[in-house]
C-alpha positions as CSV (number, residue, x, y, z in Angstrom):
1,X,-15.8,-7.4,-8.3
2,X,-12.4,-6.1,-7.7
3,X,-10.2,-8.2,-5.5
4,X,-6.9,-7.1,-3.9
5,X,-4.7,-9.5,-2.1
6,X,-1.7,-8.4,-0.1
7,X,1.2,-10.6,0.7
8,X,4.7,-10.3,2.2
9,X,3.9,-9.3,5.7
10,X,5.7,-10.8,8.7
11,X,8.1,-10.1,11.6
12,X,11.2,-8.1,11.1
13,X,13.8,-6.5,13.4
14,X,14.2,-2.8,13.7
15,X,16.3,-1.5,10.9
16,X,15.3,-4.3,8.6
17,X,13.3,-4.4,5.4
18,X,10.1,-6.0,4.0
19,X,8.5,-5.9,0.6
20,X,4.7,-6.1,0.4
21,X,2.9,-7.0,-2.8
22,X,-0.7,-6.4,-3.7
23,X,-2.2,-8.3,-6.7
24,X,-5.4,-7.2,-8.3
25,X,-7.9,-9.5,-9.9
26,X,-11.6,-9.7,-10.8
27,X,-13.8,-7.3,-12.6
28,X,-13.1,-5.7,-15.9
29,X,-11.4,-2.6,-14.5
30,X,-8.3,-1.2,-16.2
31,X,-5.7,-1.5,-13.5
32,X,-3.5,1.0,-15.3
33,X,-6.2,3.7,-15.0
34,X,-6.2,3.9,-11.2
35,X,-4.0,5.3,-8.5
36,X,-3.2,2.6,-6.0
37,X,-2.6,3.4,-2.3
38,X,-1.1,1.8,0.8
39,X,-2.6,2.4,4.2
40,X,-1.9,1.0,7.6
41,X,-3.7,0.6,10.9
42,X,-2.2,0.0,14.3
43,X,-4.3,-1.4,17.2
44,X,-6.5,1.3,18.6
45,X,-5.6,3.8,15.9
46,X,-7.3,5.1,12.8
47,X,-6.3,3.9,9.4
48,X,-3.6,6.1,8.1
49,X,-2.2,6.9,4.6
50,X,1.2,5.5,3.9
51,X,1.7,6.4,0.2
52,X,0.3,6.0,-3.3
53,X,1.4,5.7,-6.9
54,X,-0.5,7.1,-9.8
55,X,-2.0,5.1,-12.6
56,X,1.1,5.1,-14.8
57,X,3.7,4.8,-12.1
58,X,5.5,8.0,-12.8
59,X,4.3,9.8,-9.6
60,X,4.4,8.7,-6.0
61,X,3.6,10.5,-2.8
62,X,4.1,9.5,0.8
63,X,3.2,10.3,4.3
64,X,5.9,12.3,6.1
65,X,6.5,9.4,8.6
66,X,7.7,7.0,5.9
67,X,9.2,9.4,3.2
68,X,12.7,8.4,2.4
69,X,12.3,4.9,3.9
70,X,9.4,3.4,1.9
71,X,9.0,3.1,-1.9
72,X,6.0,2.3,-3.9
73,X,6.1,0.8,-7.4
74,X,3.8,-1.0,-9.7
75,X,3.8,-3.4,-12.6
76,X,0.7,-2.8,-14.7
77,X,1.2,-5.8,-16.8
78,X,1.1,-8.0,-13.7
79,X,-1.6,-5.8,-12.1
80,X,0.5,-5.6,-9.0
81,X,1.6,-2.8,-6.7
82,X,4.5,-3.1,-4.3
83,X,5.6,-1.4,-1.0
84,X,9.3,-1.6,-0.2
85,X,9.9,-0.8,3.4
86,X,13.4,-0.1,4.7
87,X,14.9,1.1,7.9
88,X,11.8,-0.1,9.7
89,X,11.0,0.9,13.3
90,X,8.6,-0.5,15.8
91,X,6.3,2.4,15.0
92,X,5.8,0.8,11.6
93,X,4.0,-2.1,13.2
94,X,0.5,-2.3,11.8
95,X,-1.8,-4.1,9.4
96,X,-1.1,-2.9,6.0
97,X,-3.7,-2.5,3.3
98,X,-3.6,-1.8,-0.4
99,X,-6.5,0.0,-2.0
100,X,-7.7,1.3,-5.3
101,X,-8.8,4.8,-5.9
102,X,-12.5,5.1,-6.5
103,X,-12.0,7.4,-9.6
104,X,-9.8,6.9,-12.6
105,X,-6.9,9.3,-13.1
106,X,-7.3,10.7,-9.6
107,X,-4.6,11.2,-6.9
108,X,-6.4,10.0,-3.8
109,X,-5.0,10.3,-0.3
110,X,-7.8,10.0,2.2
111,X,-9.3,6.5,2.9
112,X,-12.6,7.8,1.5
113,X,-10.9,8.4,-1.8
114,X,-10.5,4.6,-2.2
115,X,-13.3,2.1,-2.7
116,X,-11.7,-1.3,-3.0
117,X,-9.5,-2.7,-0.2
118,X,-7.4,-5.8,0.4
119,X,-7.8,-7.9,3.5
120,X,-4.6,-6.6,5.0
121,X,-1.3,-8.2,6.0
122,X,0.3,-7.9,9.4
123,X,3.7,-6.3,9.7
124,X,5.5,-6.4,13.1
125,X,8.8,-4.7,13.8
126,X,10.6,-5.8,16.9
127,X,13.0,-3.6,18.8
């Protein structure tokens, strides 16, 4: 059973930064074989794609709304993926989730491309 645990959420002022972490544990899956994604969900809205990083960490891709402000990285030895968020705005307020692609060596982007999810961490940006 794959377990993903996010941490690092909190309250930040507009223009500030936060770094989220997502640690994977459980099961026998090879962390370094899967794309890992970040999603977010604001109240009353659908879960939306933030960005993802491929299995080796050499490729990242982002939603237009965060490109240039957010950076995803990973440490396969620590089975951890990170989301560095800079120049944050109140529109970034949401619960942030990390997720594992359901298929090895795949570049997922839709929520349905991912089959294991963390419990989420709240990020609130005040104006």
